[in-house]
N, C-alpha and C positions, 0 to 999 in steps of 0.2 A: 468736351464731347461726353455727353452722356448715353448710358446704353440706351440705344431706337426702342420704341414699346411698337414702333411698326415699320415697314419699310420703307427708306426716303427715295426720291423722283434723285435719274442723274447729278442734273445741276446742284440739288441740293446737297445731297450726298459728296459730293465731290466738293462743294465748300465748308463742311463738314471736317473733310478730312484735310483741305489745307491749311485750315484754321488750328487744329489739333497738332499738324504738325508744326507749325506757323509758330505756335508757344509753346509746345513741349521737346523737342528737338526730335532725330532719329526715331524711328517707332516703328515697330515687326508688322507687318503683313495681319498673322493671326491677331494683332493685340487690336487693331484698328476694326478686321472683319469682325469680334467679337461684341465691340462697342455700337457696332451700325446695325451687329446683325444679318450679315449679309454674306453672302460664301468668299472666300478669299481671291477669288475666279475676281468677282463681281468687284473688290478693291481694289486688283493686281491692274484690273483694264482701267479703273480711274483715276490710278497713280501714273501709270504709262500714260494718261492723255491730258493730268496736269503736269506730267514732267515735257509734255509734246508742245503746251503752255510756255515753257519756260519757269513755272511757275516752283515748280520744287526739285528736286534731284532724287532718282532711283538707285537705291545701294542692293545688295544682294539681300534677299528676305527681307527687304521693309523699303524707307524713304525717309531722307532728308529735307531741312532747308538748305536752299541757295547757298552756298558758299560766305555770297556778300550779306546775306541778312538773318544772319543767324539769333539775333535777338526776339525775345518771346513779344509778342503785340500787345500794345501801350494797355487793355484793360487787365491784361496778367500782371503786369507790371506794376499796375494802379496800386492793386493791394499785396503786393507782396513787401514784408519788412514795413508796412506804413508805417507803425510805433517809432519805432528806429528814422523811418526817415523824416517826422516830425520835429523828431530831437537834434536831428541833421540841420533839417531848415533853422530851426530857430539858433544854433550855434553858429551858423552859419553868417545868419542877418546881423548879429551880436558885433561880428567883425568890421561890419560897416559905420563908416562915420558922415557925422554928418559934410553936409555939400560938396558928394565926393561922386564919381562916374562912374558905375559899374555893368558888365556886360551881363548878363544870365540866360546861357545859353539853357534850351529845351530840353527837357526829362522829368521824371516821374519825382526824382532825388531834389533838382534845383526846383523845380515847384515848391516844395516843401517850405523853403525857405518864406512865399510870397508872403502870406498869411501877416510876418511879423514886421515891412518891410514900411507901414503905413507912419510908426512912429519918428520915422528917419527925416532930418528937416535938410531940406535942400536936394533931395536926391532924385538922381539922373540915370533908370536904367537907360542900356542900350541891348537890344537882344534881337536873333533872329525866328524866335519861336512867337509866333500869336497865338497858342494860350496862355503864354507870358502876358502876353498884351491886353489880352480880354481880360484875364484874371485880375491886373495891376490896372483896370479902367476908373477902375472903385475909387482909388485913391487922387482925389483930385488934384495933394501938393506932390506926386509924384512925378515928373520930367520923362516922358517914354521917346524913346529913338529906337525906330522901326527899320533895319537894313533890309534893305531888297535883294528879289533875286528866285530861284525856281522853287516855285513851292512842291514838296514835297508830303502829302497828302495824308499818308499813315501817320503824320510825328508832327503837322501844322508847324513845319519849319522848313524856310527859307536857305537856301543854300547856291553856288556856283561862283561864279567870279563878279557877278553885281553884291554880292552878300562880303566877297572882299575884298574888293573897291570900296565897298565902303565905310568899312575898318577904320582907314589910313585918315578920316575926316574928325576923327576923337580921341581926344587922351584920355583915355581908360585905365582907372587907378586899380580896379582890383576887375577879377575874372572869375566867376563861380561854372565852374562844369559837372558835369555827372560824366560815365562814359558806361562800358561793359566791361571793363576789365582796367586795373587798377596793379601793379606789378609793383615791386623795390626793384627789381633787376632790367626790365624795359621798357619801365614807365607806363602809358598811357596807351590803351588799346582800342578799337571800336571793330565793327561787322559790318559796317555798311560801307566796299570800296566805291563806290557812288562820291559818298560823305568828305570822304578821308582829307582832299583838301580843305574843304570850308572847315572842319572841324580843327583841323592844324591851324590855321589863320585865327580862327574864334582862341583859341588857347595861348597863342603867342601875342594877341593884343594890347594886353598890360601890363602891369607895373610884376602884380602878382598876380597867379594863377592860384586857385583856390576849390581843389577838387573835392566834391562829395561824394560817400560811398556807403553805400551799408558794406555790412563783415563779407557777404559775398560774392560781392567785386572786386574781393583780394583773393579772391583763389580762379579765376575763370581768367583766359589773356583770349583778346577777340584778334583775327589774319593782320588786320591793319594797326600798325604803329604809327601814334598820333605826334605825341611827344616823349622826351626821353624824360626819367626821373630825374634828370639835374636840373629841368623844367619848372618844377611844382615845387611851387613855394607853401603851400601850407594842403595836408590831408583831413578832414573831419570824416569819424567814422564812428560808429557804434558800439558799444563796448564788448559785442561778440565776437570781436575781432581777435586775431592770434597773434599773441604779447610777441613773438619770433618775428612777426611780418612788420610787426610796426619797429621795431626794434632796428630791421635791415632798411626801414622808409629815414627812419632819425640820422644812421649812420651815414645816409647819400643825401644828408643836410637839409633834409624837409622836415617842419614841423608838421607833430603829431597831434590833432586833438582829439580824444573820445567823450564821448556822449551817452 
């Protein structure tokens, strides 16, 4: 949200506030009033209306995202650590062997591996992400299996009991996944509580669980615990990660690959 040059109408102003809070987390009323060029009383009124609509959570002196939607919006995540994600994606793709079946979940980090899959022979990709489907459609030699379910429009991913039930139909060699947080002590965590069961099932669907994460993911925890550290086979992370944290993963039996 950039500083306004002219007053915004109510609906547009509230949309700007909502996007700003979702992207940057808890913010103060004074900060948002300054950026929008309106009074603090106007911002308070808008925030109260957004809370009444169940879109944000008011706190003393400001507002924050709902506790089950703490992750920044997709456009923000797409530009964050872009170079690191490209290196991570290349390293992840290198772990796939010919004639294998892999699961790739949605997310800006896992999607970074897609451009490197075209040379793998006999590859079958199972996914619940329509973005993954769209980007892999250009590779005619890759078999794509789409898990059904309820569409989460913000992420263009499918979730729910239909997604989980579909997993039972396939023998999956490797699951590649990202997450809001990956901690050597408590494992993989997420932010959206409505997706917890789907995410747990996806992460547990293969013989190997390979987590893709830029180094910022190793320093944050979400409210939903998805799988324990013991369930992770490999963590692929950029070279910005703290060595002490990586050693904790190795001590827990996780293979760590930096790139």
